[in-house]
C-alpha positions as MATLAB code, in Angstrom:
seq = 'MEYEDCTYHGVQDGPESDSSDAEEWQPARILVEKPEFGPTERQYVTVLRELTEPGTGGFGWGYNGGGTSAAAAAILADALDLGDPDTCGIGYAAYPEDEVLAQLREDFCDDVLSQLCDQWRLRRSVVLRWSLAWYMQRGNGSLPAALQRLPPLQSQT';
ca = [
     -63.150  -93.459   63.523;
     -62.772  -90.109   61.693;
     -65.191  -87.275   62.366;
     -67.915  -86.866   59.874;
     -70.439  -84.010   59.985;
     -74.005  -84.264   58.863;
     -77.262  -82.198   59.291;
     -80.347  -83.513   61.134;
     -83.393  -82.358   59.260;
     -86.679  -82.779   61.140;
     -89.857  -82.725   58.997;
     -93.327  -82.687   60.685;
     -95.674  -81.734   57.741;
     -99.267  -82.174   58.989;
    -102.196  -83.573   57.065;
    -101.419  -85.306   53.638;
    -102.629  -83.003   50.964;
    -103.611  -85.752   48.518;
    -105.380  -87.803   51.029;
    -109.130  -88.299   50.918;
    -109.040  -88.062   54.705;
    -107.865  -84.436   55.433;
    -107.343  -85.288   59.081;
    -104.574  -87.919   58.314;
    -101.389  -86.630   59.589;
     -98.041  -87.634   58.109;
     -95.580  -88.927   60.710;
     -92.668  -86.769   61.790;
     -89.289  -87.839   60.123;
     -85.760  -87.157   60.868;
     -83.412  -87.194   57.831;
     -79.721  -87.244   57.946;
     -78.360  -85.099   55.245;
     -75.059  -84.078   53.830;
     -74.226  -80.702   55.424;
     -74.888  -77.609   53.237;
     -74.894  -73.884   53.969;
     -77.668  -71.420   53.184;
     -81.109  -71.892   51.752;
     -80.022  -72.019   48.008;
     -77.402  -74.793   48.786;
     -80.096  -76.873   50.551;
     -82.481  -77.084   47.702;
     -80.964  -80.224   46.287;
     -79.453  -81.642   49.564;
     -78.182  -85.292   49.633;
     -80.234  -87.461   52.103;
     -77.811  -89.957   53.542;
     -80.280  -91.904   55.574;
     -83.357  -91.577   57.753;
     -83.305  -92.160   61.578;
     -85.741  -94.966   62.610;
     -88.632  -94.306   64.773;
     -88.877  -96.560   67.933;
     -91.610  -99.249   67.841;
     -93.288  -97.650   70.899;
     -94.235  -94.403   68.918;
     -93.246  -91.734   66.614;
     -91.040  -88.604   66.803;
     -92.118  -85.288   67.849;
     -90.770  -81.861   68.916;
     -91.963  -78.394   69.692;
     -93.235  -79.733   73.152;
     -91.801  -81.956   75.833;
     -93.280  -85.444   75.747;
     -92.728  -89.105   74.577;
     -92.229  -88.190   70.862;
     -89.709  -85.577   71.730;
     -87.754  -88.017   73.962;
     -87.811  -90.645   71.138;
     -86.457  -87.942   68.691;
     -83.699  -86.908   71.164;
     -82.656  -90.535   71.668;
     -82.287  -91.121   68.025;
     -80.384  -87.934   67.234;
     -78.137  -88.418   70.268;
     -77.399  -92.014   69.692;
     -76.590  -91.253   65.927;
     -74.446  -88.137   66.742;
     -72.584  -89.799   69.621;
     -72.048  -93.070   67.584;
     -73.712  -95.146   70.322;
     -75.672  -97.414   67.944;
     -79.221  -98.499   68.476;
     -80.922  -96.035   71.066;
     -82.540  -98.895   72.850;
     -79.444 -101.133   73.174;
     -77.183  -98.376   74.353;
     -79.617  -97.244   77.127;
     -80.590  -93.752   75.775;
     -83.753  -94.974   74.186;
     -87.024  -93.606   75.625;
     -88.566  -96.968   76.131;
     -85.310  -98.867   76.797;
     -84.769 -100.878   79.975;
     -82.538 -100.713   81.603;
     -81.798  -97.092   80.903;
     -78.312  -95.711   81.419;
     -79.013  -93.100   84.006;
     -76.379  -90.527   82.637;
     -77.699  -91.059   78.947;
     -81.346  -90.780   80.058;
     -80.650  -87.466   81.834;
     -78.637  -86.269   78.706;
     -81.664  -87.174   76.504;
     -84.274  -85.333   78.639;
     -82.129  -82.204   79.000;
     -81.618  -82.239   75.135;
     -85.491  -82.389   74.953;
     -85.801  -79.428   77.295;
     -82.988  -77.268   75.907;
     -83.165  -78.007   72.186;
     -86.084  -80.041   70.756;
     -88.957  -78.573   72.707;
     -88.028  -75.217   71.140;
     -88.234  -76.314   67.517;
     -90.794  -75.713   64.878;
     -92.330  -78.236   62.424;
     -89.261  -78.151   60.202;
     -85.687  -77.600   61.367;
     -82.062  -78.441   60.806;
     -79.274  -79.096   63.279;
     -75.670  -79.849   62.443;
     -74.085  -82.885   64.124;
     -71.321  -80.551   65.430;
     -73.966  -78.474   67.275;
     -75.467  -81.572   68.831;
     -72.055  -82.757   69.854;
     -70.871  -79.379   71.218;
     -74.135  -79.157   73.256;
     -73.430  -82.645   74.614;
     -69.898  -81.880   75.522;
     -71.042  -78.642   77.354;
     -73.605  -80.883   79.207;
     -71.039  -83.293   80.295;
     -68.612  -80.703   81.373;
     -71.311  -78.653   83.299;
     -71.814  -81.857   85.344;
     -68.317  -82.707   85.900;
     -68.647  -85.997   84.212;
     -65.247  -86.952   82.723;
     -66.557  -90.126   81.298;
     -67.118  -88.838   77.598;
     -68.445  -90.895   74.836;
     -65.640  -91.447   72.162;
     -67.424  -89.072   69.631;
     -66.956  -86.151   72.213;
     -63.314  -86.944   72.532;
     -62.569  -86.398   68.890;
     -64.381  -83.135   68.014;
     -62.723  -81.037   65.315;
     -61.634  -77.428   66.052;
     -64.355  -74.784   65.599;
     -64.218  -73.484   61.971;
     -63.741  -69.894   63.075;
     -60.496  -71.081   64.671;
     -58.899  -72.608   61.467;
];
């Protein structure tokens, strides 16, 4: 499979402005977009798909909890081409959990997602390079296929 980049775009808006109930919050969403650079290029971005929330709860970030773990599982499973988060063992509510993937998910929550604001963008290449560094730091040579076929850094081409 050929490497294809994308951008993960997290949107956590808050109360719906046109709702009669001002306390009704919109669910957090993670869109997968065609990668574009700079704010002007992202005005009319192409949304390729939306990551699916687990049935056990919604996505979250900016803190460390269940919603953040669910978002990390969805992003990592997508970026690493692992398929369904629960089936591959990285899902927050999946049993049995894959021990290595579960630790990858939780460290991604701590290092990355817990630090994000309401709206953010992460390139797939960033997620993959963070994941590769995580595997290398632990001396785990059993890399997912997506980490074995990373393209060279753009600054080197």
